[in-house]
Every structure is written in structure tokens, then in C-alpha cells.
PDB file of N, CA, C and O in Angstrom:
ATOM      1  N   MET A   1      -2.607  -6.983  23.619  1.00  0.00           N
ATOM      2  CA  MET A   1      -1.490  -6.156  23.182  1.00  0.00           C
ATOM      3  C   MET A   1      -1.057  -6.521  21.758  1.00  0.00           C
ATOM      4  O   MET A   1      -0.651  -5.657  20.980  1.00  0.00           O
ATOM      5  N   MET A   2      -1.151  -7.804  21.435  1.00  0.00           N
ATOM      6  CA  MET A   2      -0.747  -8.240  20.104  1.00  0.00           C
ATOM      7  C   MET A   2      -1.679  -7.671  19.031  1.00  0.00           C
ATOM      8  O   MET A   2      -1.232  -7.321  17.939  1.00  0.00           O
ATOM      9  N   GLN A   3      -2.976  -7.581  19.348  1.00  0.00           N
ATOM     10  CA  GLN A   3      -3.923  -7.055  18.371  1.00  0.00           C
ATOM     11  C   GLN A   3      -3.680  -5.578  18.068  1.00  0.00           C
ATOM     12  O   GLN A   3      -3.927  -5.116  16.954  1.00  0.00           O
ATOM     13  N   VAL A   4      -3.199  -4.849  19.054  1.00  0.00           N
ATOM     14  CA  VAL A   4      -2.905  -3.430  18.829  1.00  0.00           C
ATOM     15  C   VAL A   4      -1.790  -3.297  17.802  1.00  0.00           C
ATOM     16  O   VAL A   4      -1.841  -2.429  16.930  1.00  0.00           O
ATOM     17  N   ARG A   5      -0.789  -4.152  17.904  1.00  0.00           N
ATOM     18  CA  ARG A   5       0.305  -4.126  16.921  1.00  0.00           C
ATOM     19  C   ARG A   5      -0.183  -4.529  15.544  1.00  0.00           C
ATOM     20  O   ARG A   5       0.239  -3.955  14.540  1.00  0.00           O
ATOM     21  N   LEU A   6      -1.064  -5.506  15.489  1.00  0.00           N
ATOM     22  CA  LEU A   6      -1.599  -5.923  14.192  1.00  0.00           C
ATOM     23  C   LEU A   6      -2.420  -4.807  13.554  1.00  0.00           C
ATOM     24  O   LEU A   6      -2.301  -4.560  12.353  1.00  0.00           O
ATOM     25  N   TRP A   7      -3.248  -4.133  14.342  1.00  0.00           N
ATOM     26  CA  TRP A   7      -4.032  -3.024  13.795  1.00  0.00           C
ATOM     27  C   TRP A   7      -3.126  -1.862  13.381  1.00  0.00           C
ATOM     28  O   TRP A   7      -3.432  -1.144  12.428  1.00  0.00           O
ATOM     29  N   GLY A   8      -2.028  -1.680  14.086  1.00  0.00           N
ATOM     30  CA  GLY A   8      -1.046  -0.676  13.666  1.00  0.00           C
ATOM     31  C   GLY A   8      -0.436  -1.031  12.323  1.00  0.00           C
ATOM     32  O   GLY A   8      -0.203  -0.158  11.487  1.00  0.00           O
ATOM     33  N   GLY A   9      -0.179  -2.313  12.119  1.00  0.00           N
ATOM     34  CA  GLY A   9       0.330  -2.772  10.824  1.00  0.00           C
ATOM     35  C   GLY A   9      -0.685  -2.574   9.715  1.00  0.00           C
ATOM     36  O   GLY A   9      -0.325  -2.231   8.589  1.00  0.00           O
ATOM     37  N   VAL A  10      -1.961  -2.792  10.035  1.00  0.00           N
ATOM     38  CA  VAL A  10      -3.026  -2.544   9.056  1.00  0.00           C
ATOM     39  C   VAL A  10      -3.042  -1.069   8.667  1.00  0.00           C
ATOM     40  O   VAL A  10      -3.158  -0.734   7.489  1.00  0.00           O
ATOM     41  N   ALA A  11      -2.926  -0.196   9.654  1.00  0.00           N
ATOM     42  CA  ALA A  11      -2.911   1.249   9.376  1.00  0.00           C
ATOM     43  C   ALA A  11      -1.699   1.628   8.526  1.00  0.00           C
ATOM     44  O   ALA A  11      -1.813   2.435   7.604  1.00  0.00           O
ATOM     45  N   ALA A  12      -0.552   1.052   8.833  1.00  0.00           N
ATOM     46  CA  ALA A  12       0.654   1.339   8.053  1.00  0.00           C
ATOM     47  C   ALA A  12       0.497   0.862   6.612  1.00  0.00           C
ATOM     48  O   ALA A  12       0.895   1.559   5.679  1.00  0.00           O
ATOM     49  N   CYS A  13      -0.072  -0.308   6.431  1.00  0.00           N
ATOM     50  CA  CYS A  13      -0.307  -0.823   5.078  1.00  0.00           C
ATOM     51  C   CYS A  13      -1.283   0.069   4.318  1.00  0.00           C
ATOM     52  O   CYS A  13      -1.122   0.292   3.118  1.00  0.00           O
ATOM     53  N   ALA A  14      -2.287   0.575   5.015  1.00  0.00           N
ATOM     54  CA  ALA A  14      -3.249   1.470   4.375  1.00  0.00           C
ATOM     55  C   ALA A  14      -2.581   2.764   3.927  1.00  0.00           C
ATOM     56  O   ALA A  14      -2.868   3.268   2.842  1.00  0.00           O
ATOM     57  N   VAL A  15      -1.699   3.297   4.749  1.00  0.00           N
ATOM     58  CA  VAL A  15      -0.978   4.525   4.387  1.00  0.00           C
ATOM     59  C   VAL A  15      -0.096   4.278   3.163  1.00  0.00           C
ATOM     60  O   VAL A  15      -0.052   5.107   2.254  1.00  0.00           O
ATOM     61  N   VAL A  16       0.601   3.153   3.136  1.00  0.00           N
ATOM     62  CA  VAL A  16       1.458   2.824   1.993  1.00  0.00           C
ATOM     63  C   VAL A  16       0.611   2.634   0.738  1.00  0.00           C
ATOM     64  O   VAL A  16       1.000   3.083  -0.340  1.00  0.00           O
ATOM     65  N   ALA A  17      -0.536   1.978   0.861  1.00  0.00           N
ATOM     66  CA  ALA A  17      -1.406   1.755  -0.294  1.00  0.00           C
ATOM     67  C   ALA A  17      -1.928   3.076  -0.860  1.00  0.00           C
ATOM     68  O   ALA A  17      -1.961   3.260  -2.077  1.00  0.00           O
ATOM     69  N   VAL A  18      -2.331   3.985   0.012  1.00  0.00           N
ATOM     70  CA  VAL A  18      -2.824   5.286  -0.454  1.00  0.00           C
ATOM     71  C   VAL A  18      -1.690   6.089  -1.096  1.00  0.00           C
ATOM     72  O   VAL A  18      -1.879   6.707  -2.143  1.00  0.00           O
ATOM     73  N   ALA A  19      -0.531   6.079  -0.475  1.00  0.00           N
ATOM     74  CA  ALA A  19       0.613   6.821  -1.020  1.00  0.00           C
ATOM     75  C   ALA A  19       1.036   6.265  -2.383  1.00  0.00           C
ATOM     76  O   ALA A  19       1.359   7.031  -3.291  1.00  0.00           O
ATOM     77  N   SER A  20       1.034   4.947  -2.527  1.00  0.00           N
ATOM     78  CA  SER A  20       1.420   4.373  -3.816  1.00  0.00           C
ATOM     79  C   SER A  20       0.338   4.608  -4.865  1.00  0.00           C
ATOM     80  O   SER A  20       0.650   4.728  -6.050  1.00  0.00           O
ATOM     81  N   GLY A  21      -0.915   4.676  -4.457  1.00  0.00           N
ATOM     82  CA  GLY A  21      -1.971   5.027  -5.399  1.00  0.00           C
ATOM     83  C   GLY A  21      -1.802   6.445  -5.926  1.00  0.00           C
ATOM     84  O   GLY A  21      -1.985   6.702  -7.116  1.00  0.00           O
ATOM     85  N   ILE A  22      -1.457   7.349  -5.043  1.00  0.00           N
ATOM     86  CA  ILE A  22      -1.213   8.740  -5.452  1.00  0.00           C
ATOM     87  C   ILE A  22       0.001   8.813  -6.365  1.00  0.00           C
ATOM     88  O   ILE A  22      -0.018   9.532  -7.365  1.00  0.00           O
ATOM     89  N   ALA A  23       1.054   8.078  -6.034  1.00  0.00           N
ATOM     90  CA  ALA A  23       2.261   8.072  -6.869  1.00  0.00           C
ATOM     91  C   ALA A  23       1.972   7.492  -8.249  1.00  0.00           C
ATOM     92  O   ALA A  23       2.485   7.989  -9.252  1.00  0.00           O
ATOM     93  N   SER A  24       1.158   6.449  -8.304  1.00  0.00           N
ATOM     94  CA  SER A  24       0.786   5.865  -9.589  1.00  0.00           C
ATOM     95  C   SER A  24      -0.039   6.840 -10.418  1.00  0.00           C
ATOM     96  O   SER A  24       0.152   6.942 -11.630  1.00  0.00           O
ATOM     97  N   TRP A  25      -0.947   7.551  -9.778  1.00  0.00           N
ATOM     98  CA  TRP A  25      -1.761   8.544 -10.467  1.00  0.00           C
ATOM     99  C   TRP A  25      -0.884   9.663 -11.033  1.00  0.00           C
ATOM    100  O   TRP A  25      -1.060  10.088 -12.175  1.00  0.00           O
ATOM    101  N   ARG A  26       0.062  10.131 -10.215  1.00  0.00           N
ATOM    102  CA  ARG A  26       0.968  11.193 -10.673  1.00  0.00           C
ATOM    103  C   ARG A  26       1.837  10.715 -11.822  1.00  0.00           C
ATOM    104  O   ARG A  26       2.119  11.469 -12.753  1.00  0.00           O
ATOM    105  N   ARG A  27       2.266   9.447 -11.753  1.00  0.00           N
ATOM    106  CA  ARG A  27       3.093   8.886 -12.813  1.00  0.00           C
ATOM    107  C   ARG A  27       2.312   8.804 -14.129  1.00  0.00           C
ATOM    108  O   ARG A  27       2.880   9.008 -15.202  1.00  0.00           O
ATOM    109  N   GLY A  28       1.041   8.513 -14.049  1.00  0.00           N
ATOM    110  CA  GLY A  28       0.222   8.445 -15.251  1.00  0.00           C
ATOM    111  C   GLY A  28      -0.039   9.796 -15.886  1.00  0.00           C
ATOM    112  O   GLY A  28      -0.332   9.878 -17.078  1.00  0.00           O
ATOM    113  N   ARG A  29       0.064  10.848 -15.102  1.00  0.00           N
ATOM    114  CA  ARG A  29      -0.195  12.193 -15.603  1.00  0.00           C
ATOM    115  C   ARG A  29       1.082  12.988 -15.860  1.00  0.00           C
ATOM    116  O   ARG A  29       1.019  14.206 -16.022  1.00  0.00           O
ATOM    117  N   ARG A  30       2.229  12.334 -15.901  1.00  0.00           N
ATOM    118  CA  ARG A  30       3.488  13.062 -16.080  1.00  0.00           C
ATOM    119  C   ARG A  30       3.564  13.692 -17.465  1.00  0.00           C
ATOM    120  O   ARG A  30       2.962  13.198 -18.419  1.00  0.00           O
ATOM    121  N   ALA A  31       4.298  14.771 -17.562  1.00  0.00           N
ATOM    122  CA  ALA A  31       4.394  15.529 -18.815  1.00  0.00           C
ATOM    123  C   ALA A  31       5.274  14.809 -19.835  1.00  0.00           C
ATOM    124  O   ALA A  31       4.937  14.763 -21.018  1.00  0.00           O
ATOM    125  N   ASN A  32       6.383  14.255 -19.394  1.00  0.00           N
ATOM    126  CA  ASN A  32       7.310  13.585 -20.292  1.00  0.00           C
ATOM    127  C   ASN A  32       7.056  12.073 -20.227  1.00  0.00           C
ATOM    128  O   ASN A  32       7.526  11.401 -19.308  1.00  0.00           O
ATOM    129  N   LEU A  33       6.320  11.548 -21.193  1.00  0.00           N
ATOM    130  CA  LEU A  33       5.938  10.140 -21.167  1.00  0.00           C
ATOM    131  C   LEU A  33       7.109   9.196 -21.415  1.00  0.00           C
ATOM    132  O   LEU A  33       6.994   7.997 -21.161  1.00  0.00           O
ATOM    133  N   ASP A  34       8.222   9.708 -21.901  1.00  0.00           N
ATOM    134  CA  ASP A  34       9.388   8.866 -22.155  1.00  0.00           C
ATOM    135  C   ASP A  34      10.188   8.559 -20.895  1.00  0.00           C
ATOM    136  O   ASP A  34      11.035   7.666 -20.897  1.00  0.00           O
ATOM    137  N   ARG A  35       9.921   9.297 -19.819  1.00  0.00           N
ATOM    138  CA  ARG A  35      10.625   9.013 -18.560  1.00  0.00           C
ATOM    139  C   ARG A  35      10.087   7.714 -17.980  1.00  0.00           C
ATOM    140  O   ARG A  35       8.880   7.540 -17.809  1.00  0.00           O
ATOM    141  N   VAL A  36      10.999   6.818 -17.686  1.00  0.00           N
ATOM    142  CA  VAL A  36      10.619   5.516 -17.149  1.00  0.00           C
ATOM    143  C   VAL A  36      10.791   5.551 -15.635  1.00  0.00           C
ATOM    144  O   VAL A  36      11.836   5.971 -15.138  1.00  0.00           O
ATOM    145  N   GLY A  37       9.778   5.116 -14.906  1.00  0.00           N
ATOM    146  CA  GLY A  37       9.860   5.082 -13.454  1.00  0.00           C
ATOM    147  C   GLY A  37      10.621   3.864 -12.970  1.00  0.00           C
ATOM    148  O   GLY A  37      10.675   2.843 -13.655  1.00  0.00           O
ATOM    149  N   ALA A  38      11.202   3.973 -11.799  1.00  0.00           N
ATOM    150  CA  ALA A  38      11.985   2.879 -11.237  1.00  0.00           C
ATOM    151  C   ALA A  38      11.133   1.936 -10.393  1.00  0.00           C
ATOM    152  O   ALA A  38      11.527   0.796 -10.149  1.00  0.00           O
ATOM    153  N   ILE A  39       9.978   2.402  -9.950  1.00  0.00           N
ATOM    154  CA  ILE A  39       9.136   1.609  -9.058  1.00  0.00           C
ATOM    155  C   ILE A  39       7.783   1.396  -9.709  1.00  0.00           C
ATOM    156  O   ILE A  39       7.174   2.338 -10.215  1.00  0.00           O
ATOM    157  N   ASP A  40       7.315   0.156  -9.696  1.00  0.00           N
ATOM    158  CA  ASP A  40       5.981  -0.158 -10.196  1.00  0.00           C
ATOM    159  C   ASP A  40       5.002   0.050  -9.044  1.00  0.00           C
ATOM    160  O   ASP A  40       4.839  -0.829  -8.198  1.00  0.00           O
ATOM    161  N   TRP A  41       4.358   1.201  -9.012  1.00  0.00           N
ATOM    162  CA  TRP A  41       3.514   1.581  -7.885  1.00  0.00           C
ATOM    163  C   TRP A  41       2.273   0.715  -7.764  1.00  0.00           C
ATOM    164  O   TRP A  41       1.744   0.547  -6.665  1.00  0.00           O
ATOM    165  N   THR A  42       1.804   0.169  -8.862  1.00  0.00           N
ATOM    166  CA  THR A  42       0.641  -0.710  -8.794  1.00  0.00           C
ATOM    167  C   THR A  42       0.957  -1.968  -8.001  1.00  0.00           C
ATOM    168  O   THR A  42       0.128  -2.434  -7.219  1.00  0.00           O
ATOM    169  N   THR A  43       2.147  -2.519  -8.198  1.00  0.00           N
ATOM    170  CA  THR A  43       2.567  -3.705  -7.448  1.00  0.00           C
ATOM    171  C   THR A  43       2.739  -3.387  -5.972  1.00  0.00           C
ATOM    172  O   THR A  43       2.364  -4.187  -5.114  1.00  0.00           O
ATOM    173  N   VAL A  44       3.301  -2.230  -5.675  1.00  0.00           N
ATOM    174  CA  VAL A  44       3.459  -1.809  -4.280  1.00  0.00           C
ATOM    175  C   VAL A  44       2.092  -1.657  -3.623  1.00  0.00           C
ATOM    176  O   VAL A  44       1.898  -2.071  -2.480  1.00  0.00           O
ATOM    177  N   GLN A  45       1.156  -1.069  -4.338  1.00  0.00           N
ATOM    178  CA  GLN A  45      -0.188  -0.883  -3.799  1.00  0.00           C
ATOM    179  C   GLN A  45      -0.866  -2.228  -3.551  1.00  0.00           C
ATOM    180  O   GLN A  45      -1.496  -2.422  -2.512  1.00  0.00           O
ATOM    181  N   PHE A  46      -0.742  -3.152  -4.491  1.00  0.00           N
ATOM    182  CA  PHE A  46      -1.340  -4.474  -4.315  1.00  0.00           C
ATOM    183  C   PHE A  46      -0.734  -5.202  -3.120  1.00  0.00           C
ATOM    184  O   PHE A  46      -1.456  -5.809  -2.329  1.00  0.00           O
ATOM    185  N   ALA A  47       0.583  -5.144  -2.986  1.00  0.00           N
ATOM    186  CA  ALA A  47       1.248  -5.820  -1.869  1.00  0.00           C
ATOM    187  C   ALA A  47       0.819  -5.219  -0.530  1.00  0.00           C
ATOM    188  O   ALA A  47       0.612  -5.948   0.440  1.00  0.00           O
ATOM    189  N   ALA A  48       0.687  -3.905  -0.477  1.00  0.00           N
ATOM    190  CA  ALA A  48       0.257  -3.247   0.755  1.00  0.00           C
ATOM    191  C   ALA A  48      -1.183  -3.617   1.104  1.00  0.00           C
ATOM    192  O   ALA A  48      -1.498  -3.870   2.267  1.00  0.00           O
ATOM    193  N   LEU A  49      -2.053  -3.647   0.098  1.00  0.00           N
ATOM    194  CA  LEU A  49      -3.439  -4.034   0.344  1.00  0.00           C
ATOM    195  C   LEU A  49      -3.537  -5.489   0.787  1.00  0.00           C
ATOM    196  O   LEU A  49      -4.293  -5.811   1.705  1.00  0.00           O
ATOM    197  N   PHE A  50      -2.784  -6.359   0.145  1.00  0.00           N
ATOM    198  CA  PHE A  50      -2.784  -7.772   0.506  1.00  0.00           C
ATOM    199  C   PHE A  50      -2.267  -7.964   1.936  1.00  0.00           C
ATOM    200  O   PHE A  50      -2.854  -8.708   2.721  1.00  0.00           O
ATOM    201  N   GLY A  51      -1.175  -7.291   2.262  1.00  0.00           N
ATOM    202  CA  GLY A  51      -0.639  -7.373   3.621  1.00  0.00           C
ATOM    203  C   GLY A  51      -1.601  -6.826   4.653  1.00  0.00           C
ATOM    204  O   GLY A  51      -1.729  -7.384   5.743  1.00  0.00           O
ATOM    205  N   GLY A  52      -2.279  -5.736   4.321  1.00  0.00           N
ATOM    206  CA  GLY A  52      -3.251  -5.164   5.234  1.00  0.00           C
ATOM    207  C   GLY A  52      -4.429  -6.095   5.491  1.00  0.00           C
ATOM    208  O   GLY A  52      -4.909  -6.209   6.618  1.00  0.00           O
ATOM    209  N   VAL A  53      -4.889  -6.759   4.435  1.00  0.00           N
ATOM    210  CA  VAL A  53      -5.990  -7.713   4.606  1.00  0.00           C
ATOM    211  C   VAL A  53      -5.559  -8.890   5.468  1.00  0.00           C
ATOM    212  O   VAL A  53      -6.315  -9.343   6.328  1.00  0.00           O
ATOM    213  N   MET A  54      -4.355  -9.381   5.241  1.00  0.00           N
ATOM    214  CA  MET A  54      -3.857 -10.510   6.054  1.00  0.00           C
ATOM    215  C   MET A  54      -3.698 -10.117   7.520  1.00  0.00           C
ATOM    216  O   MET A  54      -4.065 -10.881   8.413  1.00  0.00           O
ATOM    217  N   LEU A  55      -3.158  -8.939   7.764  1.00  0.00           N
ATOM    218  CA  LEU A  55      -2.997  -8.477   9.135  1.00  0.00           C
ATOM    219  C   LEU A  55      -4.353  -8.243   9.810  1.00  0.00           C
ATOM    220  O   LEU A  55      -4.525  -8.541  10.992  1.00  0.00           O
ATOM    221  N   ALA A  56      -5.309  -7.708   9.050  1.00  0.00           N
ATOM    222  CA  ALA A  56      -6.645  -7.504   9.605  1.00  0.00           C
ATOM    223  C   ALA A  56      -7.303  -8.831   9.953  1.00  0.00           C
ATOM    224  O   ALA A  56      -7.976  -8.945  10.978  1.00  0.00           O
ATOM    225  N   ALA A  57      -7.113  -9.827   9.108  1.00  0.00           N
ATOM    226  CA  ALA A  57      -7.674 -11.149   9.374  1.00  0.00           C
ATOM    227  C   ALA A  57      -7.056 -11.749  10.650  1.00  0.00           C
ATOM    228  O   ALA A  57      -7.755 -12.364  11.456  1.00  0.00           O
ATOM    229  N   LEU A  58      -5.771 -11.566  10.815  1.00  0.00           N
ATOM    230  CA  LEU A  58      -5.112 -12.065  12.037  1.00  0.00           C
ATOM    231  C   LEU A  58      -5.593 -11.309  13.272  1.00  0.00           C
ATOM    232  O   LEU A  58      -5.793 -11.906  14.330  1.00  0.00           O
ATOM    233  N   ALA A  59      -5.777  -9.998  13.139  1.00  0.00           N
ATOM    234  CA  ALA A  59      -6.233  -9.200  14.280  1.00  0.00           C
ATOM    235  C   ALA A  59      -7.666  -9.562  14.670  1.00  0.00           C
ATOM    236  O   ALA A  59      -8.000  -9.602  15.854  1.00  0.00           O
ATOM    237  N   ILE A  60      -8.503  -9.822  13.677  1.00  0.00           N
ATOM    238  CA  ILE A  60      -9.890 -10.165  13.982  1.00  0.00           C
ATOM    239  C   ILE A  60      -9.999 -11.541  14.597  1.00  0.00           C
ATOM    240  O   ILE A  60     -10.808 -11.765  15.497  1.00  0.00           O
ATOM    241  N   SER A  61      -9.175 -12.475  14.109  1.00  0.00           N
ATOM    242  CA  SER A  61      -9.259 -13.855  14.623  1.00  0.00           C
ATOM    243  C   SER A  61      -8.771 -13.963  16.059  1.00  0.00           C
ATOM    244  O   SER A  61      -9.080 -14.929  16.756  1.00  0.00           O
ATOM    245  N   GLY A  62      -8.018 -12.982  16.493  1.00  0.00           N
ATOM    246  CA  GLY A  62      -7.641 -12.915  17.897  1.00  0.00           C
ATOM    247  C   GLY A  62      -6.350 -13.546  18.173  1.00  0.00           C
ATOM    248  O   GLY A  62      -5.905 -13.564  19.320  1.00  0.00           O
TER     249      GLY A  62
END
């Protein structure tokens, strides 16, 4: 049962990583380059990927 929760966390981290990648891409293509974003999407994406890898490692180790 614990592994199911860990794999769910991996899936959630993957969704956050993909969403932040899309947000970062959109931010790079914005029309008004002087607008400053409030969130650093690259950092969010890295944290989500790192968390997903850690959760996957825990789920695999059992």
C-alpha cells in the first residue's frame, strides 16, 4: 500500500514538472519582455524532477 502512494507522488511530481516546463516555455515566448515573472519555473521543474526521482527510488527499494 505504501508503494502505491509513492508512485502516486511520482506521478504528481511528473505532472508538476511538465506543467512548469510548459509555463517556462510560454514565459520565454512572451510578447512583452519587460514583464517580470513572479515564479522561477526552471527551479520548480528541477525540484519536481528531483522529488520524483527520490520518490521513485523509495518506491523501487520497497
